[in-house]
Legacy VTK file of the C-alpha trace (Angstrom):
# vtk DataFile Version 3.0
C-alpha trace
ASCII
DATASET POLYDATA
POINTS 77 float
33.523 7.692 12.203
32.124 7.193 8.716
29.418 9.562 7.499
27.161 9.434 4.408
24.174 10.946 2.729
21.477 8.518 1.736
19.348 9.625 -1.188
15.960 7.936 -1.093
13.264 7.503 -3.701
9.910 6.901 -2.027
6.605 5.442 -3.256
4.222 8.071 -4.574
2.815 10.142 -1.704
5.043 8.506 0.933
7.939 10.886 1.260
6.751 12.520 4.486
6.101 9.161 6.195
9.414 7.761 4.941
11.347 10.783 6.267
9.620 10.540 9.695
10.367 6.759 9.969
14.006 7.066 8.809
14.612 9.978 11.199
13.918 7.627 14.093
16.541 5.009 13.137
19.598 4.981 15.403
22.626 6.261 13.444
20.553 8.631 11.278
21.618 12.170 12.280
19.227 14.087 10.107
16.543 13.362 7.550
14.333 15.670 5.391
11.836 15.195 2.566
12.929 17.342 -0.417
12.026 18.161 -3.966
13.963 16.903 -7.002
14.911 13.467 -8.315
15.065 12.053 -4.742
12.221 12.398 -2.247
14.200 12.152 1.004
17.797 12.787 1.973
19.183 11.349 5.179
22.567 11.814 6.845
23.929 8.867 8.837
27.055 7.905 10.688
28.607 4.697 11.948
31.934 3.569 13.408
32.976 1.667 10.276
32.112 1.384 6.618
30.804 -2.131 7.257
28.573 -0.783 10.058
27.305 1.969 7.763
26.478 -0.604 5.056
24.563 -2.674 7.590
22.689 0.422 8.765
21.611 1.252 5.172
20.731 -2.315 4.124
19.227 -3.686 7.331
17.487 -0.662 8.657
16.948 2.123 6.169
16.153 0.063 3.057
13.661 -2.036 5.118
11.549 1.017 5.849
8.079 0.797 4.333
7.580 3.090 1.333
11.201 3.124 0.064
11.749 2.144 -3.547
15.499 2.823 -3.948
18.458 4.307 -2.138
21.826 5.744 -3.158
24.509 6.047 -0.532
27.085 8.816 -0.923
29.907 8.390 1.617
31.490 11.617 2.882
35.156 11.731 1.875
36.369 14.634 3.997
34.077 15.484 6.975
LINES 1 78
77 0 1 2 3 4 5 6 7 8 9 10 11 12 13 14 15 16 17 18 19 20 21 22 23 24 25 26 27 28 29 30 31 32 33 34 35 36 37 38 39 40 41 42 43 44 45 46 47 48 49 50 51 52 53 54 55 56 57 58 59 60 61 62 63 64 65 66 67 68 69 70 71 72 73 74 75 76
């Protein structure tokens, strides 16, 4: 199992809606809107690194209100 944190920058005023939408995506285990340089931090897991990449690109990045993401793969869970 591959796990990662996805740091998300959202459009102005959209962090709460983005977090709620991302939280509903299968494979996302947690998601919170936060303060700081990123607006939302999600944790996701998938069977393989390729599957994780597909989750981020095909599902998370397609969510309305997301400007940019940064994926940080967990090295030692």
